[in-house]
C-alpha positions in Angstrom: -1.0 15.7 -75.1 -4.2 14.2 -75.9 -4.4 16.7 -78.4 -1.3 15.7 -80.4 -2.2 11.6 -79.7 -5.8 13.3 -81.7 -4.0 15.5 -84.3 -1.6 12.4 -85.1 -4.6 9.9 -85.3 -6.7 12.3 -88.0 -3.1 13.0 -90.0 -2.4 9.5 -90.7 -6.3 8.5 -91.2 -6.4 10.9 -94.1 -3.0 9.7 -95.5 -4.4 6.1 -95.2 -7.4 6.9 -97.4 -5.4 9.2 -100.1 -3.0 5.8 -99.9 -6.0 3.5 -101.0 -7.7 5.6 -103.7 -4.1 5.7 -105.5 -4.1 1.9 -105.1 -7.4 1.4 -106.6 -7.2 3.6 -109.4 -3.9 2.0 -110.5 -4.2 1.5 -114.4 -2.4 -0.9 -116.8 0.6 1.3 -117.2 1.3 2.1 -114.2 1.9 -1.6 -113.2 4.0 -1.8 -116.4 6.1 0.8 -114.9 6.5 -0.9 -112.1 7.9 -4.3 -113.4 9.6 -2.7 -115.6 12.3 -0.4 -112.9 13.1 -3.6 -110.7 14.7 -0.9 -108.1 11.4 0.8 -107.5 9.7 -2.5 -107.6 12.5 -3.5 -105.0 11.6 -0.8 -103.2 7.8 -1.1 -102.9 8.6 -4.8 -102.3 9.8 -3.8 -98.8 8.3 -2.7 -95.8 4.4 -2.0 -95.0 3.3 -2.4 -98.8 4.9 -5.5 -99.6 1.3 -6.7 -101.2 2.4 -4.3 -104.3 5.3 -5.8 -105.0 5.7 -10.1 -103.9 2.0 -9.9 -104.4 2.0 -8.8 -108.2 4.8 -10.8 -108.8 3.3 -13.8 -107.8 0.2 -12.9 -110.4 2.7 -12.5 -113.1 5.0 -15.6 -112.9 1.9 -17.8 -112.0 -1.2 -16.3 -113.9 -2.6 -17.6 -117.2 -0.7 -16.1 -119.9 -3.7 -16.9 -122.5 -5.9 -14.3 -120.2 -2.8 -12.3 -119.6 -2.8 -10.3 -116.3 -6.4 -8.9 -114.6 -7.3 -6.6 -112.2 -7.7 -7.3 -108.6 -11.3 -6.9 -107.8 -12.2 -4.0 -105.6 -13.6 -5.7 -102.8 -10.4 -7.0 -102.2 -8.8 -3.6 -102.1 -11.3 -2.0 -99.4 -10.6 -4.4 -97.3 -6.8 -4.2 -96.9 -7.5 -0.8 -96.5 -9.7 -1.8 -93.3 -6.9 -4.2 -92.2 -4.2 -1.2 -92.5 -6.5 1.4 -90.9 -6.9 -1.0 -88.2 -3.6 -1.8 -87.7 -2.8 2.1 -87.3 -5.5 2.5 -84.8 -4.1 -0.3 -82.6 -0.2 1.3 -83.0 -2.2 4.5 -81.5 -3.5 2.8 -78.8 -0.3 1.9 -77.6 1.5 5.2 -77.9 -1.7 6.7 -76.4 -1.5 4.4 -73.4 2.7 4.5 -72.9 2.3 8.4 -73.4 0.1 8.3 -70.4 2.5 6.1 -68.3 5.1 7.7 -69.0 3.8 11.6 -68.3 2.7 10.1 -64.8 5.8 9.0 -63.9 7.6 12.4 -65.1 4.9 14.4 -63.0 5.4 12.2 -59.9 9.1 12.7 -60.2 9.2 16.4 -60.1 6.4 16.1 -57.9 9.4 14.8 -55.4 11.8 16.9 -56.3 10.0 19.8 -55.8 9.2 18.3 -52.3 13.1 18.0 -51.8 13.8 21.5 -52.4 11.4 22.8 -49.9 13.2 24.1 -46.6 12.9 21.5 -43.0 10.0 22.8 -40.7 10.8 20.6 -37.8 12.0 23.3 -35.8 8.6 24.5 -36.1 7.8 21.7 -33.3 10.1 22.4 -31.0 9.3 26.4 -30.7 5.7 26.3 -31.4 3.7 25.8 -27.9 2.0 22.7 -27.0 -1.3 21.4 -25.4 -3.2 23.9 -23.7 -0.5 27.1 -23.9 -0.9 26.0 -27.9 -4.8 26.3 -27.9 -4.1 30.0 -25.8 -2.0 30.7 -28.4 -4.3 29.7 -31.4 -7.3 31.7 -29.6 -5.1 35.0 -29.6 -3.7 34.7 -33.2 -7.5 34.5 -33.8 -8.0 37.8 -32.2 -5.3 39.4 -33.8 -6.4 38.3 -36.9 -10.3 39.6 -36.5 -8.1 42.9 -35.1 -6.6 43.1 -38.6 -9.5 42.6 -40.2 -11.2 45.0 -38.6 -8.2 47.6 -39.3 -8.5 46.3 -43.1 -12.0 47.0 -43.2 -11.6 50.0 -41.4 -9.0 51.5 -44.2 -11.2 50.4 -46.8 -13.7 52.2 -45.6 -12.0 55.5 -45.2 -10.1 55.0 -48.5 -13.6 54.4 -50.3 -14.9 57.8 -48.3 -12.0 59.5 -49.8 -12.3 58.4 -53.0 -16.6 59.7 -52.8 -15.5 62.5 -51.3 -13.4 63.6 -54.1 -15.3 62.3 -56.8 -18.4 64.1 -55.6 -16.5 67.2 -54.6 -17.9 67.3 -51.0 -15.5 69.5 -48.7 -18.1 69.8 -45.9 -16.7 69.9 -42.3 -18.8 67.2 -41.2 -17.3 64.8 -44.0 -13.5 66.0 -42.5 -14.6 65.4 -39.3 -15.9 61.7 -40.1 -12.8 61.4 -42.3 -10.6 62.3 -39.0 -12.6 59.9 -36.6 -11.9 57.4 -39.1 -8.5 58.3 -39.0 -8.1 58.3 -35.2 -9.7 54.8 -35.5 -7.2 53.4 -37.7 -4.3 54.5 -35.7 -5.6 53.3 -32.3 -5.8 49.6 -33.9 -2.7 49.9 -35.8 -1.0 50.8 -32.2 -3.5 48.1 -30.5 -1.9 45.5 -33.1 1.3 46.9 -32.0 1.0 46.1 -28.7 -0.4 42.7 -29.0 2.6 41.5 -31.3 5.3 42.7 -28.6 3.5 41.1 -26.1 3.4 37.5 -27.9 6.7 38.4 -29.2 7.8 38.5 -25.0 5.6 35.0 -24.6 7.6 33.5 -27.5 10.5 34.7 -25.7 9.6 33.3 -22.5 8.5 30.2 -23.9 12.2 29.9 -25.5 14.1 30.6 -22.4 11.9 27.9 -20.7 12.7 25.5 -23.2 16.3 26.0 -22.8 16.4 25.4 -18.8 14.2 22.5 -19.1 16.7 21.3 -21.8 19.4 21.8 -19.3 17.4 20.1 -16.3 16.9 17.3 -18.9 21.1 16.6 -19.1 21.4 17.2 -15.7 19.1 15.0 -14.6 20.3 12.2 -17.6 24.2 12.8 -16.1 22.7 11.5 -12.8 21.6 8.9 -13.4 25.3 7.2 -13.8 26.3 8.4 -10.2 23.3 7.4 -8.2 24.4 4.3 -7.4 27.3 5.9 -5.5 27.0 6.3 -2.1 26.1 9.8 -1.0 28.0 11.3 1.9 26.0 12.9 4.5 26.0 16.3 5.4 27.0 17.8 8.8 24.1 18.8 9.6 22.6 15.7 8.6 24.7 13.3 10.9 23.8 16.1 13.7 20.4 15.4 13.5 20.4 11.8 13.8 22.4 12.0 16.8 19.3 14.0 17.8 17.1 11.6 17.0 18.8 9.0 18.4 18.6 10.7 21.9 14.8 11.4 21.5 14.3 7.5 21.9 16.7 7.4 24.9 15.6 6.8 28.3 18.3 6.0 30.7 18.2 5.5 35.0 21.7 7.0 34.7 20.2 10.7 35.3 21.9 11.0 31.7 20.3 14.2 30.3 20.6 15.1 26.1 22.2 18.8 26.8 23.0 19.1 22.7 22.0 22.3 21.4 18.9 23.1 19.1 16.9 26.0 18.4 13.9 25.8 20.7 11.0 27.9 19.3 8.7 29.5 21.8 6.0 31.9 21.9 1.8 32.4 22.8 -0.2 31.1 20.8 -0.9 32.5 17.1 2.2 34.6 18.3 3.5 34.0 14.0 5.9 31.5 15.9 5.5 28.8 12.9 5.4 31.8 10.6 8.8 32.8 11.8 10.1 29.1 11.5 8.4 28.9 7.6 10.3 32.5 6.7 13.9 30.2 7.7 13.1 27.2 5.6 11.4 29.6 2.4 8.5 27.3 2.6 5.0 27.1 4.2 5.2 23.8 5.4 2.8 23.7 8.4 -1.0 23.6 8.5 -2.7 26.4 9.2 -6.0 27.2 11.3 -8.2 30.3 12.2 -6.9 30.6 15.5 -7.2 27.5 16.7 -4.7 25.4 18.2 -2.6 23.5 15.4 1.0 22.6 16.9 0.1 20.3 19.3 3.7 17.9 19.3 6.8 19.2 18.9 8.4 19.3 15.4 11.8 18.7 14.5 12.8 20.9 11.6 16.7 20.2 10.2 17.7 22.6 8.0 20.1 21.9 5.6 21.3 23.4 1.9 20.8 21.5 -1.0 20.2 22.0 -4.9 16.6 21.4 -4.7 14.0 22.4 -2.2 12.6 19.4 -1.0 11.4 17.9 2.3 11.3 14.4 3.7 9.8 13.1 7.3 13.2 10.5 9.2 10.5 7.5 9.3 9.3 8.1 5.0 11.3 7.8 1.5 9.3 9.9 0.0 10.7 13.6 -0.9 8.3 16.4 -1.0 8.8 19.0 -3.8 8.3 22.3 -2.0 8.4 24.2 -5.2 5.2 22.8 -6.3 1.7 23.5 -4.9 0.7 20.1 -4.7 3.4 18.2 -2.7 3.2 21.5 -0.3 -0.6 20.6 0.5 0.7 17.0 0.4 3.2 17.7 3.4 1.0 19.9 5.6 -1.6 17.3 5.3 0.7 14.9 6.4 1.7 16.8 9.2 -1.8 17.5 10.4 -2.3 13.7 10.5 0.7 12.8 12.2 0.0 15.6 14.7 -3.3 14.5 15.3 -2.1 10.5 15.4 0.3 11.5 18.1 -2.7 12.8 20.4 -4.1 9.5 22.3 -6.3 9.1 25.2 -8.4 12.0 25.4 -5.3 14.4 25.7 -4.8 17.4 23.5 -1.1 17.6 23.0 1.7 14.5 22.5 5.6 14.4 23.5 5.9 12.7 20.5 8.4 14.2 18.1 7.7 14.8 14.7 11.2 14.6 12.9 11.5 16.2 9.1 14.0 17.5 7.2 13.8 20.5 4.6 16.7 21.2 2.4 17.1 23.9 -0.2 19.5 26.8 -2.2 20.5 29.1 0.5 19.2 27.5 3.7 21.0 27.9 7.3 22.1 24.9 8.6 20.6 24.5 11.9 18.3 22.0 13.9 14.6 24.0 15.1 12.0 22.5 17.3 8.8 24.2 17.3 6.7 23.7 20.2 2.9 24.2 20.7 2.0 27.8 21.3 1.5 28.4 25.5 -2.2 29.5 26.2 -3.7 31.0 29.1 -7.0 30.0 28.5 -8.9 26.9 27.7 -11.4 25.8 25.1 -14.2 23.3 25.9 -12.8 21.1 23.6 -9.3 20.7 24.9 -8.2 18.1 27.6 -8.3 19.3 31.5 -4.5 19.2 31.6 -3.7 21.1 28.2 -2.3 24.0 29.2 -0.1 22.7 32.5 1.7 19.8 29.9 2.2 22.7 27.3 4.0 24.6 30.2 6.0 21.6 31.4 6.5 21.0 27.6 8.2 24.2 26.8 10.3 24.3 30.3 11.4 20.6 29.3 13.1 21.6 26.1 14.1 25.5 27.4 16.1 23.7 30.4 18.7 22.2 28.5 21.4 24.6 28.9 22.7 24.7 25.5 19.6 25.1 23.8 18.9 28.6 22.1 15.6 29.8 22.8 14.0 31.7 19.9 11.2 34.0 22.1 8.4 34.9 19.3 6.6 37.8 20.5 3.3 39.2 18.8 4.0 43.1 18.0 0.3 43.4 16.9 -0.6 43.1 21.0 -0.2 44.5 24.3 3.2 43.4 25.9 1.9 43.2 29.1 -0.3 40.1 27.4 2.8 38.1 26.7 2.8 34.9 29.0 6.0 33.3 27.0 8.8 36.1 28.2 8.1 35.0 32.0 8.7 31.4 31.1 12.0 32.5 29.4 13.2 34.4 31.6 12.7 31.7 34.1 15.4 29.2 32.4 17.6 31.7 30.9 17.6 34.6 33.5 20.6 36.2 32.4 19.6 36.0 28.6 22.8 34.4 27.3 21.0 31.9 24.7 17.9 33.6 24.1 16.9 35.3 20.6 14.2 37.8 21.2 11.7 37.8 17.9 8.7 41.0 17.5 6.2 39.3 14.6 4.0 41.6 12.8 5.4 44.9 12.9 4.0 46.3 9.9 0.3 45.5 12.3 2.4 46.9 15.0 3.4 50.2 12.9 -0.9 51.5 12.7 -2.0 50.4 16.3 0.5 50.6 18.8 3.3 53.3 19.6 6.0 54.0 18.2 8.2 54.9 21.5 7.0 51.2 22.8 8.2 49.1 20.0 11.5 51.1 20.2 11.8 50.1 23.6 11.3 46.2 23.2 13.6 45.8 20.6 16.2 48.1 22.2 15.3 45.6 25.3 13.9 48.5 27.6 10.4 47.3 28.2 10.9 43.6 29.3 12.7 42.6 32.3 14.0 39.6 30.2 17.4 39.6 28.6 18.3 38.6 25.4 21.5 38.2 22.9 19.8 39.9 20.2 16.4 41.3 19.2 14.8 41.1 15.7 11.4 42.7 14.1 10.2 40.6 11.2 6.7 40.5 9.4 5.6 37.0 8.4 2.9 38.0 5.9 -0.1 40.1 5.3 -2.2 37.7 6.8 -3.5 35.9 3.4 -3.1 31.8 3.8 -2.1 32.1 -0.7 0.4 34.3 -0.1 4.3 32.4 -1.4 6.9 32.7 1.1 8.2 35.0 -1.8 5.6 37.4 -1.9 5.9 37.4 2.0 9.7 38.1 2.0 9.1 40.6 -0.8 6.5 42.4 0.9 8.6 42.3 4.4 11.5 44.4 2.5 9.4 46.8 0.9 7.8 47.4 4.5 10.8 47.8 6.1 12.5 49.9 3.2 9.5 52.3 3.3 8.4 52.4 7.2 9.0 55.8 8.9 9.4 53.6 12.5 12.8 52.0 11.6 14.4 55.4 9.5 13.5 57.9 12.5 16.2 58.7 14.4 18.3 55.1 13.5 17.3 53.6 17.0 16.7 50.1 15.2 20.3 48.9 13.2 19.3 47.0 9.3 20.8 44.0 10.7 18.2 44.0 13.6 15.2 43.8 11.0 13.8 41.1 7.8 13.8 37.0 8.3 16.8 36.5 6.7 18.9 38.6 8.9 17.5 36.2 11.5 17.8 33.1 10.4 21.9 34.0 9.3 22.0 35.4 13.1 20.6 31.9 14.8 22.5 29.7 12.6 25.7 31.6 13.5 24.4 31.4 17.3 23.7 27.4 16.5 26.9 26.5 15.4 28.9 28.3 17.6 27.2 26.8 20.4 27.9 23.3 19.0 31.5 23.6 18.8 31.2 24.7 22.4 29.3 21.9 23.7 29.9 18.3 21.6 33.3 17.5 22.9 31.6 17.8 26.8 28.7 15.7 25.7 30.7 13.0 24.0 33.1 12.6 26.8 29.9 12.1 28.8 28.3 9.6 26.8 31.5 8.1 26.6 31.8 7.6 30.5 28.0 6.7 30.5 28.9 3.3 28.0 31.7 2.5 30.4 29.9 2.4 33.2 27.1 0.1 31.4 29.7 -2.2 30.2 31.3 -2.9 33.1 27.6 -3.8 34.5 27.3 -6.5 32.2 30.3 -8.0 32.5 29.7 -8.6 36.0 26.1 -9.7 35.9 26.6 -11.4 32.4 29.8 -12.8 31.5 29.2 -15.4 29.1 26.3 -13.6 27.4 26.8 -11.0 24.3 24.7 -8.0 24.6 21.7 -8.5 22.9 18.7 -6.4 22.3 15.0 -7.0 22.3 15.3 -7.0 18.0 17.7 -9.6 18.2 16.1 -11.5 20.8 13.0 -11.5 19.3 14.3 -12.5 15.8 16.2 -15.5 17.4 12.5 -16.6 19.4 11.2 -16.6 16.1 13.5 -18.8 14.5 12.9 -21.2 17.5 9.1 -21.1 17.2 9.4 -21.7 13.4 11.7 -24.8 14.1 9.2 -26.2 16.1 6.5 -25.8 13.4 9.0 -27.9 11.2 9.3 -30.6 13.9 5.7 -30.7 13.8 5.6 -32.0 10.6 8.2 -34.9 11.3 5.7 -36.2 13.4 5.5 -39.9 12.3 2.4 -41.3 11.4 1.5 -44.2 14.1 2.0 -41.2 16.7 -0.5 -39.2 15.2 -2.8 -42.2 14.7 -2.4 -42.7 18.7 -3.2 -39.1 19.3 -5.8 -38.7 17.0 -7.9 -41.8 17.5 -7.5 -41.3 21.6 -9.0 -37.1 21.5 -11.6 -39.1 19.1 -12.6 -41.5 21.2 -12.6 -39.0 24.2 -14.3 -36.8 22.5 -17.4 -39.4 21.1 -17.4 -42.2 24.3 -20.1 -40.5 26.2 -22.4 -39.6 22.8 -21.7 -43.7 22.1 -22.6 -44.8 25.9 -25.2 -41.9 26.3 -27.3 -41.4 23.4 -26.4 -44.9 21.0 -25.7 -47.7 23.1 -28.2 -47.4 26.5 -31.1 -46.4 24.7 -30.8 -49.5 22.1 -29.6 -51.9 24.9 -33.3 -51.6 26.6 -34.9 -51.5 23.3 -36.1 -54.9 21.5 -34.6 -54.1 18.3 -30.8 -53.5 19.6 -29.6 -53.6 16.1 -32.2 -51.8 14.4 -32.3 -49.1 16.8 -28.1 -49.1 16.5 -28.2 -48.3 12.7 -30.9 -45.5 12.8 -28.8 -44.0 15.7 -25.3 -44.5 14.0 -26.5 -42.7 10.6 -28.1 -39.9 12.4 -25.0 -39.2 13.9 -22.7 -39.6 10.9 -25.0 -37.5 9.4 -25.4 -34.6 12.1 -22.4 -34.5 14.9 -20.1 -36.7 13.9 -17.9 -34.7 11.2 -17.6 -32.0 13.8 -16.9 -33.4 16.5 -14.0 -35.2 14.3 -12.3 -31.9 13.4 -13.0 -30.2 17.0 -10.8 -33.6 18.0 -8.3 -33.3 15.4 -8.2 -29.5 16.1 -7.3 -30.3 19.7 -5.2 -33.0 18.8 -2.7 -30.5 16.9 -3.2 -27.9 19.4 -1.5 -30.5 22.2 1.2 -31.7 20.3 2.1 -28.4 19.4 2.6 -27.5 22.7 3.9 -30.9 23.9 6.9 -30.2 21.5 7.2 -26.4 22.8 7.1 -27.6 26.6 9.8 -30.8 25.2 12.2 -27.6 24.6 12.1 -26.3 27.5 13.9 -29.6 28.8 17.1 -28.6 26.4 19.8 -27.4 27.8 20.6 -24.6 25.7 17.2 -23.2 26.8 16.8 -19.8 27.2 14.0 -19.0 29.7 13.8 -15.3 28.6 11.6 -16.6 25.3 9.1 -18.5 27.7 6.3 -15.5 28.0 7.1 -14.3 24.3 6.7 -18.6 22.5 4.1 -18.9 24.6 1.7 -15.7 23.7 2.5 -16.3 20.1 1.5 -20.2 20.1 -2.2 -19.0 22.4 -2.8 -16.5 19.4 -2.1 -18.4 16.7 -3.9 -21.5 18.0 -7.0 -19.1 18.7 -6.8 -18.2 15.2 -6.7 -21.1 13.3 -9.1 -22.9 12.4 -10.0 -26.1 10.3 -10.9 -25.8 6.8 -14.4 -26.2 6.1 -14.4 -28.7 3.2 -13.2 -31.3 5.7 -16.4 -31.9 7.4 -18.1 -32.7 4.1 -15.3 -34.8 3.2 -15.4 -36.8 6.5 -19.6 -37.1 6.6 -19.0 -39.3 3.3 -16.1 -41.4 4.6 -18.1 -42.1 7.9 -21.7 -43.1 6.3 -19.9 -45.5 4.3 -17.5 -47.0 7.1 -21.0 -47.0 9.1 -22.6 -49.1 6.1 -20.7 -52.2 6.8 -22.3 -54.4 9.6 -19.9 -57.8 9.5 -16.6 -58.2 10.9 -14.0 -59.9 8.5 -11.9 -61.6 10.5 -11.1 -63.2 13.8 -8.3 -60.0 14.9 -10.6 -57.5 14.0 -13.2 -59.4 16.5 -10.6 -59.7 19.1 -9.8 -56.1 18.5 -13.3 -55.1 18.9 -13.9 -57.1 22.0 -10.8 -55.6 24.0 -12.0 -51.9 22.9 -15.7 -52.9 24.3 -13.7 -54.5 27.7 -11.6 -50.9 27.8 -14.3 -48.9 26.9 -16.8 -50.3 29.5 -14.2 -50.5 32.4 -13.5 -46.6 32.2 -17.5 -46.3 32.2 -17.5 -48.7 35.3 -14.5 -46.9 36.5 -16.3 -43.4 36.6 -19.8 -44.6 37.4 -17.8 -46.4 41.0 -16.3 -43.1 41.5 -20.0 -41.3 41.6 -21.2 -44.1 43.6 -18.7 -43.9 46.5 -19.4 -39.8 46.3 -23.0 -40.3 46.6 -23.2 -43.0 49.3 -19.8 -42.0 51.1 -16.8 -43.9 52.3 -16.9 -48.1 53.1 -16.7 -49.3 56.4 -13.0 -50.7 56.0 -12.0 -46.9 55.3 -14.6 -45.1 57.8 -12.2 -47.4 60.4 -8.7 -46.8 59.0 -9.4 -43.0 58.2 -11.4 -42.1 60.7 -14.4 -40.7 58.2 -18.2 -41.0 59.2 -20.9 -40.7 57.2 -23.6 -37.5 55.9 -27.1 -38.0 56.6 -27.6 -37.9 53.0 -24.8 -40.3 52.6 -26.9 -42.6 55.3 -30.0 -42.1 52.8 -28.3 -42.8 49.8 -27.4 -46.4 51.4 -30.9 -46.8 52.8 -32.1 -46.4 49.3 -29.5 -48.2 47.5 -30.3 -51.5 49.8 -33.9 -51.6 48.4 -32.3 -50.8 44.6 -30.2 -54.2 44.6 -33.0 -55.9 45.7 -35.2 -55.3 42.8 -32.2 -55.6 40.7 -31.3 -59.1 42.2 -34.7 -60.2 41.5 -34.5 -59.4 37.7 -31.0 -59.0 36.4 -32.6 -57.7 32.8 -34.7 -55.1 34.4 -34.8 -52.1 32.1 -33.6 -48.9 32.9 -36.5 -47.0 34.5 -38.5 -47.9 37.6 -42.2 -48.6 37.5 -44.8 -46.4 39.5 -45.3 -49.6 41.4 -41.8 -50.2 42.0 -41.1 -46.6 43.3 -44.2 -46.8 45.3 -42.8 -50.2 47.1 -39.3 -48.9 47.8 -40.7 -45.8 49.4 -43.0 -47.6 51.9 -40.0 -49.8 52.8 -38.0 -46.9 53.4 -40.9 -45.3 55.7 -40.8 -48.6 58.0 -37.3 -47.8 58.3 -37.9 -43.8 59.5 -35.9 -42.7 56.1 -38.3 -40.5 54.3 -37.5 -39.4 51.1 -39.6 -38.9 47.9 -39.6 -40.3 44.1 -37.3 -37.5 42.7 -34.9 -38.9 45.4 -35.0 -42.5 44.5 -34.6 -42.0 40.6 -31.4 -40.0 41.2 -30.0 -43.1 43.4 -31.2 -45.4 40.7 -29.5 -43.9 37.6 -25.9 -44.9 38.6 -27.1 -48.1 40.6 -28.6 -49.3 37.0 -26.0 -48.1 35.2 -23.1 -50.4 37.2 -25.3 -53.2 37.1 -25.9 -52.5 33.0 -21.9 -52.3 32.6 -21.0 -55.2 34.8 -23.7 -57.2 32.2 -21.8 -55.7 29.2 -18.7 -56.6 30.4 -19.6 -60.1 31.5 -21.1 -60.5 27.5 -17.7 -59.1 26.0 -15.9 -62.4 27.8 -18.9 -64.2 26.7 -18.0 -63.2 22.9 -14.3 -63.3 23.5 -14.4 -67.0 21.7 -17.5 -66.6 19.9 -16.4 -65.3 16.4 -16.9 -68.6 14.1 -20.0 -69.3 16.1 -20.9 -65.7 14.8 -19.8 -66.3 11.4 -21.8 -69.6 11.1 -25.1 -68.4 12.9 -24.7 -64.3 12.6 -27.7 -62.4 14.4 -29.2 -65.3 15.4 -26.0 -66.4 17.7 -26.7 -68.3 20.8 -24.5 -65.7 22.7 -25.6 -62.3 21.8 -22.7 -60.6 20.3 -24.0 -57.2 19.4 -22.3 -55.2 21.8 -19.4 -56.1 20.0 -20.2 -55.6 16.6 -21.5 -51.8 17.4 -18.1 -51.3 19.2 -16.3 -52.8 16.0 -18.2 -50.5 13.7 -17.4 -47.6 16.0 -13.7 -49.0 16.1 -14.2 -48.2 12.4 -14.9 -45.1 12.0 -12.5 -43.8 14.3 -9.8 -45.6 12.2 -10.6 -44.1 9.6 -11.7 -40.5 10.7 -8.4 -40.8 12.5 -6.4 -41.5 9.2 -8.3 -38.9 7.0 -7.5 -36.2 10.1 -4.0 -37.3 10.3 -3.7 -36.8 6.3 -5.0 -33.4 6.9 -2.7 -32.4 9.2 0.5 -33.3 7.6 -0.7 -31.8 3.8 -3.0 -28.9 5.2 -2.9 -28.1 8.6 0.4 -28.0 10.0 1.2 -25.6 7.0 -2.0 -23.3 7.5 -0.9 -23.1 11.5 2.8 -22.1 10.2 1.5 -19.5 8.3 -0.6 -18.3 11.3 2.2 -18.3 13.7 4.2 -16.5 11.2 1.6 -13.7 10.8 1.3 -13.3 14.7 5.0 -12.9 15.0 5.0 -10.3 12.0 2.5 -8.2 14.2 4.6 -8.9 17.1 7.7 -7.2 15.6 5.8 -4.3 14.6 3.8 -3.5 18.0 7.0 -2.3 20.1 5.3 -1.9 23.4 4.3 -6.0 23.1 7.6 -6.7 22.3 8.6 -4.9 25.4 5.7 -6.4 27.5 6.9 -10.2 26.6 11.0 -9.4 26.5 11.5 -7.8 29.6 14.4 -8.6 32.8 17.5 -6.8 33.9 18.9 -8.8 31.4 17.1 -7.2 28.3 16.6 -4.0 29.6 20.4 -3.5 30.4 21.4 -4.3 26.8 19.2 -2.1 25.2 20.0 0.6 27.3 23.9 -0.3 26.4 23.4 -0.8 22.7 21.7 3.1 22.3 24.5 4.4 24.3 26.9 2.8 22.2 25.5 4.0 19.0 25.1 7.6 20.2 28.4 7.5 21.6 29.7 6.6 17.9 27.9 8.9 16.0 28.8 11.8 18.2 32.3 10.7 17.7 32.0 10.8 13.9 29.8 13.8 13.9 32.7 15.4 16.2 35.6 14.2 13.2 33.6 16.0 10.3 33.3 19.0 12.5 37.1 19.0 13.0 37.8 18.4 9.1 35.4 21.4 8.5 37.2 23.7 10.6 
């Protein structure tokens, strides 16, 4: 296209040059011819060359007639030529640009039309494999490509060799051999290529089949989403399993035993009983060990038919997909964990039942109980009672007259070494509910005498009797074999075994796990139909007896179980916590202030008041002592006082609730345990101590009593506190010096020898205090010597320590009496104090000290009250709820705290009622199935 534009440009340029030449060479005659022919002049006057017409006419009309017409100068003609050439070039540029844009648009449209005409290749995304399978498929295609390339190269070499031989005329035997060898290689490669193609064609077909199955499963799941909200009707075997679960936890004093049928799997250890159960369940659901005991607790397995092969524990919502190896491993690990968790107290086996349900296509409906294997010798890591425990557990399950005993015997060991057959004979001597199973028959064929095995399976070797005798193969001793592989191996063995085809002694229905499961299921349901009505009638009679006993003992009470009683007690406790937050502020202040002074009074007297009183500078000593106290011990002691006040108020609320008319004493033990545990766990917030320290330091800085009312309150507080201490001191003196004379006369009491000595010492000490009423708290050495010598004159021999012990309470009483007198003197001295301050004639520093302490107690009590109402009551509520939640999950603790005849009778009645109702529901469904 560009070339076309270039050629056009060249032709236009040449025409312009020729045309300009003609114009330049124009003569006068030509001009005349132009002017004399109007039509030609008119034609030239139109179009792009308008200069020749209009401009020439202008020269003719306006030219000088004297001069005539003159030829235009040559330079002007050349300029016009250049202008025309440029205009043509500009036109050419727009033509080129427009053509390029149009060509691009046309090309883009052609490409889109070609793209739309291609076939749809989206089906390749569904047909081709994805992920790892695509990577494997790619690698295989590359290998095929390399093989084809090698074959083509060989073929080319062969063709070249033929051409060379033909050209050179080589016909020797060596060349023919080489040619034949190459030809055979080509044929071999072609065969391999065909095989690879066939292989991958099969893989593609298999992938397409899997894709169709996945699509079907997706449609099924999609349709099931709409029906998940509907209630699923329980199957017959599930209902029966729930009845057995209820009975497993039933413990009664009415000698009512559980006689409902179930299949009890018993056998010696490592006899293959667990493998038999797995073969019946069509899944390897139990953990395996190398000769060690793996089954340590009874495992109840409920088999039911269902669309998917899944397993689930009774107390769990998780479903294990038994078609996935990862879920199988998780299931075996959980079974092992539950077995180990059920064994406590150093035991090896446990009676706690592990219940699980297995559903799947083609499973026979029944309930089986796998028991620990019977052992003859204990190892060092077993408990001393392991052997007896296993025997007792096995007898307990087999003693049920309606239990079907699945007796497992190892065919690869001598029959005389069996321990289980004797136990089975003791529980079922007539063999009316025993099915004998001989395992590991594939090993027995190689090791044992065939005639001996035939005797076992015909019931002629053991003295025990059975309903039927079966032979099964439970594997090849490989842990990784699947159930399908084991069953296929079992079928192949019985098809090819000489043992079971010679003489026709063993019938075909006596072999394979499939026939065994059919026989056990048939016998199980036959036993259920024969005995279920009788068991329902027995529980109905038990329910009637329990209801009659309840009405006679508790006629006005409804039978409430332990869980219901616990919920009621929980509600009452939480109601009391709510009442705690409704206590008035004044009551909280009184309780907190009382508890604070109870905690702080001893420190105030012993560490602050008495030491400051014997000092020359009372106020200075008091300031130092108070600041040290506020910075160190006071905040922590205040928090401790608040915590104890909260505890006392809550306990007092619980005690007051016992005095109400609707109080139920059955909750008292539970409530006390919950409150004690919650208070033990509760602790005050740590940041409260720092907050109190700041408040208390600021309060103690104030040393001036502000009004008369506060002064009177401080005097009263001082008098009350001193009187309380004086009363304690007098009680101490009474114990030290014995009863007074009047009491001795009226109550016939006598003084001990020590009390007589104390009285003698007291008389001497009273003389010292009488002579010096402002005596210091300690005795000097001279005073001690004087007292001792005076006592020796009266034949009383004591040491100085004895005198000091007597002096302390005597001086304490003297000091407190003086402090009480000062408080009385200061009662009306407030205005004197306000005028003279510290230099007041009456020393009232004691009142100021106790006013400061009183203010600290008030401020601290107010802060603690706010913390109790805003924070600590809610935190205590959380602690109580946490304790209640823990107790609700602990059945043993609930049984200990909620006990008595009323609780036990109600629990048993509720349990029997549930069992009887479930039995009736099961019987109705069973009759409908008939």
